[in-house]
N, C-alpha and C positions, 0 to 999 in steps of 0.2 A: 592533423598529427595523429599518430596511433601509437599502441604499444605492443610489439609483437606477441603472438601468444607464447610463445618460448618463454620469455620475460615474465609474462603474466605468473606462469607456471611456476619458474623459478622461485618467484617471490612468495607466492603460496605456500611453497613448500619449505621455503626458509623461515617464514615467520611461525610465530606460535599463537594461536587463536588466544590461549589463555592470557598471554603477557597483553597482547593488544586490549583485550574486554576488560581486564583489571583493572587499566587505568581509568576508566570509564565506570566500572561497576564493581562493588565490592563481591570477591568472590571467596567461597569456602568450599574446600575438598569434601565430596561424598563420595565414598567408594572411589571408583575409577573416573568419577565426573566432577564437576564444579558447580554448584549452584550460587545464586544471588537473587536480588529483587530485579525484577525485570526492568528495565529501563524505557520500557514503550508503552507500558501501560502503569496504572497506579493500583499497588498491591502491598499486603503487610506480610503474606507467606510467602517466601521464595518459591517460584514456579519457572524460573530461568536457568536451564541447564546448559553447559557448556562441555561438549567432549572433547577431550584434547587429544585421545586417540584417532578421532575421526575428523577432527578440524572444523567441527560445526557448532552451532547453538541453535536452542529451540526453547521456545517459551510456550509451557502447557496450559498458560491463562489465556494469551491473546493470539497465540498461534504464530507469532512471529519466530521466522527462524532462517537460516543460510550460512554461509561461509564467512570467511573474514572480512572480504571486502563487502558483502551485502550489510553486515553489521556495520561499518562506519558509513555507508551510504545513507542507510535509513536512521542512525543516531546523529550523524552531522548534516544528515539532508545535503549530500554532495553526490557528484557524478562518480561513475564507476572508475575514469580515470584519475580523478582526483583521489579516490580511495585508495588505488594501486600506488600512487607517488606517495601519499601519505604513510603507508605501511613500508614502501622501500626505503624512505627517509629514517624510518623508526628501527628499520633492521640494518641499515647504515649500505642499502643496495645502490649502487650507481646506475640508476635507471636513464638510459636515453631513448628518447622518442623517434621515430621514424616517420618519413613523410608518406602519407597513406596513398594508396591509388586511389584515382578520381572515383568518387562513389558517393553513398549518402553522407558519410561523415564529412567530408569535403562540402557537399553541399549545404549541409547545416552551419559549419563554418563560414561558408559565404554569407550566409544568411544575419549570423551574429555579427560580422563584420561591416555589415552594411550599417545594422542598427547601430554600431558602436560609431560609426563615421557619421550618422545622422544625429546622435546624440550629441557629439563633440560641435557639430555645427549649430545644433540648437542652443548650445551654453555658451558657445562663442559670440552668438548672437544676441542673446540676453546680454552679456557684460561688456562687449567690444563695439557694439554699433549703437548709431545714434538712434535707429529703428527700435532698440530695445528698450529706450527710455520710459516708454509706456508701461511695459511690463516690470519694469523695475519699481518704477511709482506703485503699479498695484500691489506688487509682493510687500513694498514698504508700508503701505495703508493696512495691509493685513497683518503687519507686525511679523512677518517671516525674515529672520536676520540673514544677510548673507552666508554666513558659515553655515546654517541650515540648507539654504537653498541649493550651495555648492553639495551638502554632503548627501541631498536626495538627488542631485544632477537634473535641477530645473533648468529649463532653456525656454526659448521664444522663438516661433516661428513668424518670420515676418509676413507682411500681408501682401507682397507680391505673388504672383502666379507663376514663378519660375525661378526663383531664389534656390530652394533646394536643387530642384531638377539643375540648375545650372552646376550646381557644387558638386552635385552628382556625376556629371559629364566630366566636370574637371578631374575627379579623382577616379575615373575610368570605373564606376560602377555597373554592373550587370541592371539594366533598366528593367527589364522583364521581374528579375528578383526582388528589386526596389518597388515596384509596382504591387507583386505579392505580399510584400510587408505592409503595403498600405501606406506607404509614403510619397507616392505619385500615384497619379490615374492618367487614363488616356481618353481623349477627346473623340467624337465621332470621325472627325478629320485625320485621326491617327497622331495627334502631337499630344506630349505629355504635359502634365501641370501638377503643382503641389498640392497636396490632399489639407495640409496643415497650413494655414493662412491666418494669420494675426491671431495667435493662440498662445497661451502660457502652455508649456510642455512639461509633463511628468511623465519619465522614463520609468518603466514597469521593470524591475529586475526579478531574474530567478532566484529561488534560495540560495544559490552559490555566487551570486552577485553579477550574471550577466544581462545586458539589455536585450529583452525579449519582446517588448512591445511599448507602445506610448500612449497616454491619455493626454488631449489637447481640451483646454478650456478656453473658450473664445472671452475677449476683452471688451470688445463693442459690439452691443446687443443688434443682432439683425434677426428678421422675421424668417429670413431663408437659411439661416445656420443653426445648427443644434448648437446649444450650450456646451455640450461634450462630444469630442470627436475621439473613438478609441481605435486602434489596430484592429485590423479583423483578423480572425484565426488563421493560423499557419503551421507549416512544420514545426516552429520552435515556441508558439504561442498557443496555448489553449487556455480559453477564458476560465472555464470552469476548473480548471486545476492550478489557477495563479492568485496569489492574495498580495495585494500591495502593501508594501512595508514588512514584509516577512523576512527579507533579506537582511534589513537594518535591525529587527527586531528579535530576532529568533533566539539570540543569546540571553536577552531579559526575559523572554517569556519563559524559558527553560529554567533559568535562575531563580523567578519567582513561582514558577509553575501556575501561571495562570495568565490568561491572554484577554485583551479587551477588544472587541469586535466593534468598527465604527463603519460608516457608509463610504465618506468622501476622501479624496486626497488630501486635501487642506486641513481636514478635522484629525487626521492622522499626523500630518507634518506638525500642526499646532501643539497637539499632546505631546508629540516626540520632543519638540523645542522646548516645552514645560517641565520635562523630566519625567513625562509618563511614557516610556519607552516599550512596554510590555504589550502592544498595539497592532493590529493588521485592520486593514480595509478591505472589503468586498467590491468595491468600486462603483457602488449604485445599483449592483445585480442581487439576484437572490443568491443566499448561500448554497453551494453545491456540494453533493457527498464528498466530491474528490476534493474540494477544498479543505471539507472537515477532515477527512483521512490524512490530509498533510499537515495540517496542524496538530493532529494526535500525535505526531512524531516528537512535538515538544511538551505538550501539557494536556491534559484531558479537563481542565478548568476553564470556564469560559464566561464573562459577562458580556451581553449584548447590549450595546449602545447606541440607540437609535433616537432620531427626533420622537417628539411625541405627536404628531400628526397622524392622521389615519394613515397614510403611506407608512411611517415609520411602524406604527402598531402592528400592520400587517406584515411586514417585512420581519418583524422580531418573532412573530406568531409561527410564519413559516420555518424560519430558522430553527426555532425551539425543536420541532420534528425530527428535523435532520439530526441535529445534536445528540439529541436523548437517545436516536437509534444507534449511534456510535459511541454510545456510554459515557458521553460528555457531563459534567456536574454544571448544570446550565443555570445561570442567575441574569437578570433582565433589569436593567438602570433606563428608564424614561426620563430624559429632560424635561424641565420645566417648558411650559408654552412658549414657543418664539427662541428657544435657545437651539445651539447645536453645539457639539463639542468643542469647536474653536472659540465660539463667543462665551463659551460656560467658562471655561479654564482661563481665558483673559480676563475676564470679569473677577472671577474668584480665587485664582492661583491654585497650586498644587494640593496645597493640604486640605482645601474645601473641597477640592475634587476627591481627592483619595477617601475623604469621609463619605462622600457621596457614594462613590463605588461601593464602599463597605456595606453601605445601606442596601443594596440591590436585593431584589425580590428573587424567591426561586419560582421555577415557571409556573406552578401551581399558584401561589399569589399574584402573580401579573396576568394571568388569564382571567381570573376571577374579577381582578379590580377593572380590567379592560371591560368585561362583559357586563359589570355593574355598572361602570359609568356611561355603558349604552343604553342602560336601562333594561337590559335582558332577563335580569334575575328577579324581577319583580312580576312577570308574567310566567304562569306554571308551564305553558307550552315551551316558550324559548327557554326557561330555566331546565327543563326535562331535557332538551337538545345540548344545552351548555354541559351539563352533568355526563351525559352520555359521552360526549365529544373528549372531556376531560378524562373519563375512565379510558377511553382510547388510546390517549395520549400516556397515561400512566401504565398500559399494557405494554408501551415500548421500552419501558425502565427494565434492564436485566436484575438488577439487584431485588432481591424479594423482599428485603427487609426495608429497604428505602420505598419499594412498592407499597408495603403494608402501611407504613406511616403516612405516605401520600391519601390512601384511600381512608385512613382516620381523619387526615385533617379534611377533606374533602365533605365526609359524612357530618365532623362537625360544623362545618360551615352552612349546611343546609340542613342540620338538625335531622338527619337520616340514620337508620340503622345500619352499622358497617357490614353486617352480613349479607344485607342486599346489595350493597355497592360492591363487595367481592365476589357477590353471585353473578353479577353483571360483568366485572372483570373476568372471572372463569369464562362464562359463556364467550364472550368476545376472543378470549385466547384461543378456546377450542374452536370455534368456527374459522379464526384466522389459520389454525394448523390445518384443518380439513381444506382449506381453500390453497394453501400452500403444497400441502404433501404430493397431488398428482403432477402438479409443476415440477417441483424438485425431483421426483422420482424419474420422471421423463428427462429431465437434464442430466442426471446422473446415470441413469440406464444406457443413454446415449453414449456416454463417455466411456461406459463400463465401470464408474467408481461405485454404483449402487451394488455390484455383488459383491466389493470388498467391504462396504461400510454397513451394509445392513443385514446379509445374509449371513457373514461369518462363517462360512462353510467349515466345519470341524473335521471332515473326512480325512483320511491319511492322505489323500492326494495333493487336496487344495493346503493341508500344513506343508508338506514336504517343499510343495511349490513357494511356499512362503518362504521357507527356511533357505531356499536356494536364492532366492532374490536377496535376502540378506545377507547371504554369503557373497553375492555377487557386488554387493555395495559395501562390503568390508575393506576394499583398498588393497587387499592380499594378493600379490600377482600371482603366489605358486596357486593358490587356491581359485583364484578366476581362470587360470590355465586350465587346471583339471575342469572346472564345470564346461567350459566352452568347448573343449576338447570333444565331448561325449553330448553335450545338448546343445541345440539350436533354439532360438527365439520362438520360432515355430512348434516346438515341440510342448511348449507350455499349453495348458488348456484355456487358462485364462487371458481373455485379450488385453488384458491390463499388465499382466506379466509378460506376455510378449513384447508388449511397448517396452517395458521397463528395461527387459533383456537386451531389447534392441539398442537402447541407447547405451548400455554398459559395451555390448558389443562395438559399436562403432568409436567410441572412446577408446577401448582397450586397443583397437588396431594402431590408433595414434600414442600410445604409451600414458593416456589421462584416465586414471583409475581410482584416484583419491575420491572418496566420498564427498568431500568439501565439492570437489569440481564436478562430479556426477550428478549430484543433485540440482545443480545451478543449469542443468540441461533438461531439467523436466518444465515442460512449460505450463501443465495443467496444476492450477494450485491446489486442488483438493488431493491429486494423485501425489503431488509434492508433500502434503501434510500427512499422508499413509506413511511415505517412505521415512520420512522424519521420525513419525510413531514406532515404526519397524525397528529402526537403527537405536533409538532412545530407550527399547524395550518396554512402549508403552502397551504393547501386546506382546505376552509372553507365551512364545510358540514353545520351544523346546527347553526343558529345564538343563539338559545335557549342553546345549548352546550357550544357555546363560551361566552356566557353572565355568566352561571353557573361557567365557568372555571376562569372567569377573575375577578369577580366583589366579591368572597368572599362568595357566596350565601352558607346556611348551608347546612350541608351534606345530611339533608332530603332531599333536592329540588333534589340533585344530584340521589339518589335513587330512588324517584320517577319519574326522568328523564329516568334511566335506566330501570325502569319497564314499562314505556311508551314505550320505543324503543322495549322492547321485545314484548309488545303488537302489536306493529305495524309490526314487523317482521312476527308475527303469521299471522295478518290480511293479510300482502302480500302473505303469503304463501297461505292462504284461496283462496284470489282472483286468484291465478295462477291456483291452482287447478279447481275453478269454470269456468275459461276461457276454460280449458280444456277437461272438462265435456259437456259444452255449445256446445263447438266444434265436440264431438263425437256425440251429439244428432243432429246436422246439417247434420252428415254425414251418418247417418243411418235410415233406415225405420222400422226397426224391433221394434214391439210395446212392447215387453217383456223387450229389451235392454233398449229402452227410458223410460220406468217406474223404471226401476233400476237405470240408470242415474240420473231421476228426484228425486229419494229417496236420492241419494248421495247429490244431490246438496240441498236438504231441509236440510239435517244433516250438512251439511257445513255451510248454511246460518244462522242455529240455533247457530251454535259455534260461528260464527263470530258475532252475537249479543251478545252471552255471553262477549265477549271481549271487546264491547262497553263499556266505563263508564255512557254515557248517550246517548241519541236518538240523540242528536246533532252531534254525531259521526258517525252517521250510513252512512254517505256519503264518509267517511274514505278509501282510496285506499290502 
């Protein structure tokens, strides 16, 4: 199913971004915009700005931004289609889906449908078959209640080699796509067989509740079979971007503004059953940057809860670094030896568990405790390594006050002078900056961003081009028409402005000129950020334009201003050509060539004069 582009545009134009966002964020009018506390990161001073005029939002703290659809997608962690549907419902728009043409969307829907068919098969096998008795008994012994089993969609894969394969045939599933999802595989003789056999099945849901993968735990120990079998990565499932239980826990995480990270499926389910519902599981893999980014949409406060064995300690240490890089407030709780989250909460109950979590250590205390238990702090050489490594981690903390407090704590722990550790910290940060600078400059220069972000050319030409780009993203049809009548994308000096104007031209031809739409057509994240800054006046270009934008001047003045900007752009182009021609004259002694060059100069001077509104502007550059 798909939504026609025309319908999407109608919904975008009919809805008011302020009305939508204000149902989730308290907004206050400031000038022509609205401000509030950003819902995507923790802050005390409002840096979240909503433009009713341009129908876009922007946070100058965490750099999030976009149109009305992007806000709902990020805030509720839903798909684009779901965001469009929700806004349509909000404004009372009757939205009818269309059957999509055979294409990528259809292919993905087929994969989702196969997984849904498989999930139902596994669930039916668990509850309705005699073979499911072994799994039912196992779950009973683990004290997982039927209601929770059904809530998480638990199932059972029978031990036969063809049970699900036969079901797939009966339901006319595409076998190659079913194989792609890891539900069946093919023998050397070309015959298919079931991948999941004799296993408890844990469906993995996307944040919006679709079955994207499966995890299977074997019930009868076998030397030849892995304890857990997981779906391979495929077009609808990327392990590094998925967190088990997030679909069930996301609202509680947002409500409590805190998440508990555990390792296993049953750990999470047991906690959830006992009333701890702000929990997600990494499914036994190292936490990834993509998973952290996903979590950051709901909270920036996390308690890492892993087993106290060496594997659990290592996993916790790895997770800390990734979380700190993403500005999380990180605490760590290591369970008593021999315990896991499931066993601990079943023995002690929620109240004791909550108290245990409330006493979680910050990452500095945790690191030092672990290394002290390993005897590393009693050896000067090992202790030096620990201190240097800890300073490196502290350097990842962006909050300078918190950074200072951590350095103070570290100095007290080892009875060292703070100044010495501060010096170590500064040296490390400077060294990292020098290493990253060439790489970042190369990357940005290749995309053209460097010239905008670092050089900040203040010449008349550069400033006029910036103003024209701002005008092109104004959403005013008359202004766009005036500019595009006289200026083509290739006329701009900056390759970035060429690209931005090209985007505007392509959409202008289709009648799609709203800033909220145009910004979403920009693929480069840094370039998109630059345009946001431009539209929200973070970079002040022209006092006159700012005046017109803020004080409600009549539209005629804006059109005249746009025409004046076009004129200045043309004059600047002529001045550049005149400079080049005069340079050529100074470099040649050929009288005929000089004559031709002088003739060209005169023609350009005449053209320049014709652009001047009166003689007072003859000194324009």
